[in-house]
N, C-alpha and C positions, 0 to 999 in steps of 0.2 A: 731474378732470372725467371723467364717463362719459356717452357718448351712449346713449340708450335707444330712440329712435324717429326715423325720417327719412321725410318725405313730400315728394315733388316733383310738380309738375304744369306742363304747358305749358313744359317745359324741355328743349331740344334734342330728343332722340329720344323723350322721355317726354311726348308730347302729352296723354295721358290720365293721371290721377293714379296714382302708383306709391308704395307705402309698404312700409317695413321696420320692423316693430314688435317684433322679437324679438332685439335685440342681446344677446349674452351678456356677462357680466363678463369682462374681460381681452381677449384677442386675438380679433378677428372677421375672417374671410377671405371675400372675394367671389370666387367661382370661376365663370367663364362664358366662352363663346367670344368671340373678338374682335368688336368693334363691337356688343356687347350692352348697353353703357351703364355699365360699371364706372367708367371715368374720368369720365363725366358725373356720377355720384353723388358722387365725390370733389370734383369742381369745384363741385357744388351746396353741399356742406358748407362748402367754403372761401368761397364767395360769401356764404352766410348769415352767417358770422362776420366776414369781412374786408372785404366790399364795402358801401359806403353804398347804401341802397335807392334813392337818387336818382342813383347814379353811372352815367355813360355807359360805364364799364368792364364793365358787365354785358351789353353787347350780344351777346356770344358765347353767352349762354344762350338766345337766341331760337331756336325751332324753325325749320328751314330753310323759307323762303318764307312765313312766317306773320307779317305785319306787325302783326297785332292781338293777338298773344300777350302774356300777362302771366306770365312765368316766376315760379314761387313755390316757396319751400322752408319746411318746418316741421321744427323740431328740438326734441326733448325731451332734456334732459340734467340730470344732477345735479352740483352743485358746492358744496363746503363744507357738505354735509349738507342742502342745499336743492334742491328740484326746480324746474326752469325750463322754460318753453316759449318758443321764439323763432319768430316767424312773419314772413317777409319776402317781399315781392313786388317785382318789378322792371319797368321799361320802361313798360307801359301803365297798370298799377294800382299805382303806387309806394306801398309801405306797409311799416312795421316795427312790431312789437309784441313786447315781452318781458314775460312774466308769471312771477311767483314767489309762489305762494300767493295771498294777497289783494292783493299789490302788483302794479302794472302800469305800464309805461313805454311810450311811443309815440314814433315818429319818431326824430329825431336824439337825443333824450334817452335812448331805449332803446338806441341804438347806442353812445352815449358811456358809459352805465352798463355795457354789455357789455364794452367795451374796458377799462374800469377793473377789472372783475372778473377778466379774463383776462390783463391786462398787455400790451396792444398799442395801436396807433393806426391811424387811417384815413388814406388818401391824401387830400390836399387837392383833387386833380383826377385824373380817370382811374382806371384799375384799380390795385389795391393790389399790392405786391410784397414781397420779403423785408425791405426796410428798414422796413416798417410793421408787421410781424407780431410783434415783440417776443418775449416768452417762448414763445408758441405756435409761433413760427417755428423754435425749436430742435427741436420735435417734429414739425413738418410737413415730411415728407420725401417728395418726389415721385420718380417713376421717373427715373433718370439723374442725380440730384442728391446722392447720399449722400456724395460726396467733397467737396462744397462747403460745409463746415460753418463756415468762417472768417467768411463774410459774416453768416449768422444770429447767430452769437455776438457779433459786433461791434455789430449793430443791437439786440440784446437787452440790452446791457450796462447801460443806464440802468434798465430794468425790473428786471433781476436785482439791481442795487445796492439799489434800494428794497426788494425782497423780502428781501434778506439783512439789511438794516438792521432791518427789522421782526422778523426771526427772532432777531437778536442781542439785540434789546430783550426778547424773550420769555425768552431764555436767561438774561439778566442779572437778570430778575425772580426772585422767590422760587420760582415754578413751574419754573424751569430748574435748580434746585439738584440735582435727581436726575440730570439729564442731565450736569451738570458733574462730579458724583461718579463717574458711570460712565466719563466720558472720562478722568478722573485715574487710575482703576483700570486701565483698558486701557493707558494710557501707562506706568504703573509696570511692567506686564508686558513692555514692549518697550524701555524706556529707564531708565537710572539717574537719580538726582536731578541729576547733572551733565550729562545728555544723552547718555551713552555707551550704545551698544546692549547689550542683555542678553536673556536668554531666547531665545525663538524667533527674534527679529530677529538677534541675534548669531550664532546657529547658521546662519541662512540666509546671512548675509554670509560666514561662514567657508566654507560649502559653495560659494558663488559664487566666492570666491577660489581654492579648490582646483580647481574646474571650469575656471576661466580658465587656471590653470597647466597642466592636462592638455591643454587645447585648444592652448596654445602649444607644448607638447612634441610633440603629434601633428602640428601644422603643420610643426614643424622636421623631424620624421622624414619626412614626406611630401616 
């Protein structure tokens, strides 16, 4: 999936509409002073994907002191060769719309379709967290959480299993013959028919054993 456009309005510090429409392919970096809204934009993207539009967990999106605000997020993205637009409003004007070409989904139907597309689920009550984020949770890394990968992997297991089963079905079909032939060729370069290392793999293992011997000799000398 690739994001191509982000627009927010009445959301935390962005009381007036703010839009980024020139996302580049690959890595995009937001650089700005502290308290300029970088984390708010990340939170907006997360809310658009992971929060129900009727959820009370979106209360933190409200601009300070504005009880009439209706925080909104618009996201354009491409997925599987199709272009999508997701529009979501929270709190005062609760709304969700997902559009792909001539197709259109609204409300909970739009959110459920989005969850199915991306491989996650919504919280039954309150704000979402890592146990709901499925496959996207493996890629959603916030500041100070890079070491905590075990939780997202555990929560994404069921979604990953379904994706792997689908992929294995494709490989087992006729269309996967080329992939299997390539795998067999690469395997023969590294292993004999009986599974013994050969070629570059055997050489690497010999080098590793020699290095281990040298390390032992050096440690003994020290």
